[in-house]
C-alpha positions as CSV (number, residue, x, y, z in Angstrom):
1,M,8.8,-28.6,12.0
2,A,11.5,-26.9,10.6
3,I,12.5,-23.6,9.1
4,I,14.7,-23.8,5.9
5,N,16.2,-20.7,4.7
6,Y,17.5,-21.5,0.8
7,L,16.3,-19.7,-1.7
8,T,13.0,-18.6,0.3
9,T,12.1,-19.5,3.7
10,I,10.5,-22.9,3.8
11,E,8.4,-24.1,6.5
12,F,8.8,-28.0,6.4
13,G,7.8,-30.6,8.6
14,A,4.4,-32.9,9.2
15,G,1.6,-30.2,9.9
16,A,3.3,-27.4,8.7
17,L,0.3,-26.4,6.5
18,T,-1.4,-24.8,9.5
19,T,1.3,-22.2,9.7
20,L,-0.2,-20.4,6.8
21,P,-2.1,-17.9,8.6
22,E,1.8,-16.8,10.1
23,Q,3.2,-16.7,6.7
24,L,0.4,-14.7,5.1
25,T,0.7,-12.0,8.3
26,A,4.7,-12.0,7.7
27,L,3.8,-11.2,3.9
28,D,1.2,-8.5,4.8
29,I,-1.2,-10.4,2.7
30,T,-4.7,-9.7,3.7
31,R,-6.7,-11.0,0.9
32,P,-5.1,-13.8,-1.1
33,L,-6.0,-15.3,-4.6
34,I,-6.1,-19.3,-3.8
35,V,-4.8,-20.9,-7.3
36,S,-5.3,-24.7,-7.4
37,D,-7.2,-27.5,-9.5
38,R,-10.3,-29.4,-9.5
39,G,-8.6,-32.4,-8.5
40,L,-7.2,-30.9,-5.0
41,E,-10.7,-29.4,-4.8
42,Q,-11.8,-32.9,-4.7
43,T,-10.0,-34.0,-2.3
44,G,-10.8,-31.5,0.1
45,L,-7.5,-29.6,0.5
46,V,-8.5,-26.4,-1.3
47,A,-11.3,-25.9,2.0
48,R,-8.8,-26.6,4.5
49,I,-6.2,-23.9,2.9
50,A,-9.6,-21.3,2.4
51,A,-9.9,-21.8,6.1
52,L,-6.9,-20.8,7.0
53,C,-6.9,-17.8,5.0
54,P,-9.0,-14.7,5.6
55,D,-12.7,-14.8,5.1
56,A,-14.1,-14.6,1.7
57,S,-10.3,-15.2,0.1
58,P,-11.2,-15.8,-3.7
59,V,-10.6,-19.2,-5.4
60,F,-9.3,-20.1,-8.8
61,L,-9.3,-23.8,-9.7
62,D,-9.6,-23.5,-13.7
63,V,-5.6,-24.4,-13.8
64,P,-4.9,-26.6,-17.2
65,T,-2.4,-29.4,-17.0
66,N,0.1,-26.6,-18.4
67,P,-0.2,-23.5,-17.5
68,T,-1.5,-21.1,-20.4
69,E,-1.6,-17.6,-20.6
70,A,-5.6,-17.4,-21.3
71,A,-5.8,-19.3,-17.8
72,A,-3.4,-16.7,-16.3
73,K,-5.5,-14.1,-17.5
74,A,-8.6,-15.6,-16.3
75,A,-6.9,-15.7,-12.7
76,L,-5.7,-12.3,-13.0
77,A,-9.2,-11.1,-14.1
78,V,-10.6,-12.4,-10.2
79,Y,-7.2,-11.2,-8.8
80,K,-8.2,-7.8,-9.9
81,E,-12.2,-8.0,-9.0
82,K,-11.5,-9.2,-5.7
83,A,-8.9,-6.4,-5.0
84,C,-6.2,-9.4,-3.7
85,D,-2.9,-8.3,-2.8
86,G,-1.1,-11.9,-2.8
87,L,-1.9,-15.6,-3.7
88,V,-1.3,-18.9,-2.3
89,A,-0.7,-21.9,-4.7
90,A,-1.6,-25.5,-4.0
91,G,-0.9,-28.5,-5.9
92,G,2.1,-29.5,-8.3
93,G,4.0,-27.6,-10.6
94,S,0.9,-26.3,-12.8
95,P,-1.0,-24.4,-10.2
96,I,2.4,-22.7,-8.8
97,D,3.6,-21.6,-12.4
98,L,0.2,-20.4,-12.8
99,A,0.4,-18.4,-10.2
100,K,3.6,-16.9,-10.8
101,G,2.4,-15.6,-14.0
102,V,-0.4,-13.6,-12.0
103,A,2.3,-12.4,-9.6
104,L,4.1,-10.9,-12.4
105,M,1.1,-9.7,-14.9
106,A,-0.2,-8.0,-11.4
107,T,2.5,-5.9,-11.0
108,H,4.0,-5.4,-14.8
109,A,2.5,-3.6,-17.9
110,G,2.6,-5.0,-21.4
111,P,2.5,-8.4,-22.9
112,L,3.7,-11.4,-21.3
113,E,5.7,-12.2,-24.0
114,E,8.1,-9.5,-22.9
115,Y,9.3,-11.1,-19.6
116,A,9.8,-14.0,-21.3
117,A,13.4,-15.3,-21.3
118,I,14.1,-16.1,-24.6
119,Y,13.2,-12.1,-25.5
120,G,15.4,-10.7,-22.7
121,G,12.7,-10.2,-20.3
122,V,14.8,-11.5,-17.5
123,S,16.5,-8.1,-16.7
124,R,12.5,-6.6,-17.0
125,V,11.0,-8.7,-14.2
126,G,11.0,-6.8,-11.0
127,S,9.3,-7.2,-7.4
128,V,5.9,-9.3,-8.1
129,A,3.1,-9.8,-5.9
130,P,4.0,-11.8,-3.1
131,L,3.4,-15.7,-3.5
132,I,3.4,-18.5,-0.8
133,A,3.7,-22.2,-2.6
134,I,2.2,-25.1,-1.2
135,P,3.4,-28.1,-3.0
136,T,1.7,-31.6,-2.8
137,T,3.8,-33.5,-4.9
138,A,7.7,-34.3,-4.9
139,G,8.8,-33.8,-7.9
140,T,8.4,-30.4,-9.3
141,G,10.9,-27.9,-7.1
142,S,8.4,-25.0,-8.3
143,E,8.0,-23.9,-5.0
144,V,11.5,-23.1,-4.7
145,G,12.3,-22.5,-8.4
146,R,13.3,-19.1,-10.1
147,A,11.4,-20.2,-13.4
148,A,7.6,-20.6,-14.8
149,L,6.9,-22.5,-17.9
150,I,3.6,-21.2,-19.6
151,T,1.9,-21.6,-23.2
152,L,1.2,-18.2,-24.6
153,D,-2.0,-17.8,-26.4
154,D,-0.2,-18.5,-30.3
155,G,0.7,-21.9,-28.8
156,R,4.4,-21.4,-27.7
157,K,5.7,-22.5,-24.4
158,L,8.0,-20.2,-23.0
159,G,10.0,-19.9,-19.8
160,F,10.1,-17.0,-17.3
161,I,12.6,-16.5,-15.2
162,S,13.9,-14.1,-12.6
163,A,14.6,-14.3,-8.8
164,H,11.8,-12.2,-8.4
165,L,9.5,-15.1,-9.3
166,I,10.6,-17.5,-6.5
167,P,7.7,-17.9,-4.0
168,A,8.2,-15.4,-1.1
169,R,7.5,-18.5,1.2
170,A,7.3,-22.3,0.9
171,I,5.1,-24.7,2.9
172,C,6.3,-28.3,2.3
173,D,3.9,-30.7,4.5
174,P,4.8,-34.3,3.7
175,E,1.2,-34.7,4.8
176,L,-0.2,-33.4,1.6
177,T,0.9,-35.8,-0.5
178,L,-0.6,-38.7,1.1
179,G,-3.7,-38.9,-0.9
180,L,-2.2,-38.8,-4.3
181,P,-2.7,-41.8,-6.4
182,P,0.1,-44.3,-6.4
183,W,1.1,-44.0,-10.2
184,L,1.4,-40.1,-9.4
185,T,3.3,-40.7,-6.4
186,A,5.9,-43.0,-8.1
187,A,6.0,-40.3,-10.9
188,T,6.6,-37.2,-9.3
189,G,9.1,-39.2,-6.7
190,L,11.2,-39.9,-9.8
191,D,11.1,-36.6,-10.9
192,G,12.7,-35.3,-7.4
193,F,15.0,-37.9,-7.8
194,S,16.3,-37.0,-11.2
195,H,16.6,-33.4,-10.5
196,C,19.1,-34.5,-7.4
197,V,21.0,-36.8,-9.6
198,E,21.2,-33.9,-12.6
199,T,23.0,-31.7,-9.8
200,L,25.0,-34.2,-8.9
201,L,26.5,-35.0,-12.5
202,S,26.4,-31.7,-14.0
203,P,29.3,-30.2,-15.0
204,R,28.0,-26.5,-14.6
205,F,27.9,-25.2,-10.8
């Protein structure tokens, strides 16, 4: 395994998932809300993650394909009810972006819309609840990204952008991608590849 210090601290390598307890301790998270989806639950991964978290850590699995404000509010209700002090998000971009929304809403007052980039929200976003991201696909890069895309209750899909939204830790364990369906492996691999090509060819630095 290797530690990468880039926009955040990344534990990378086969078996890196086992470092989750260390990451929780480093961030002083004693009761995380685990955010994932029903598909990953069926693979047994959510149970593996829960076993590495403190006892009775709550789990939120109702994550839509595209994260919504309604789902973020539902997850936030669990976060508050269970007195959580951080989040662990596992999956593709949807669970990770949803967890970013919860981390933001748990620490900021007012409507979520106020923090959207298009409405000048970038400067309004301060420190958020600590988040550990565990990607299970190759493509989105949300585990090291400063943005989250969330569809509001009125149907608008808005971007929320801030360095504070970069997960405090990322655990990138290649073994977690091995159980994906072949089509999803191909699609997310091409997504990751396209990000690299886009960066290489961009006229902006």
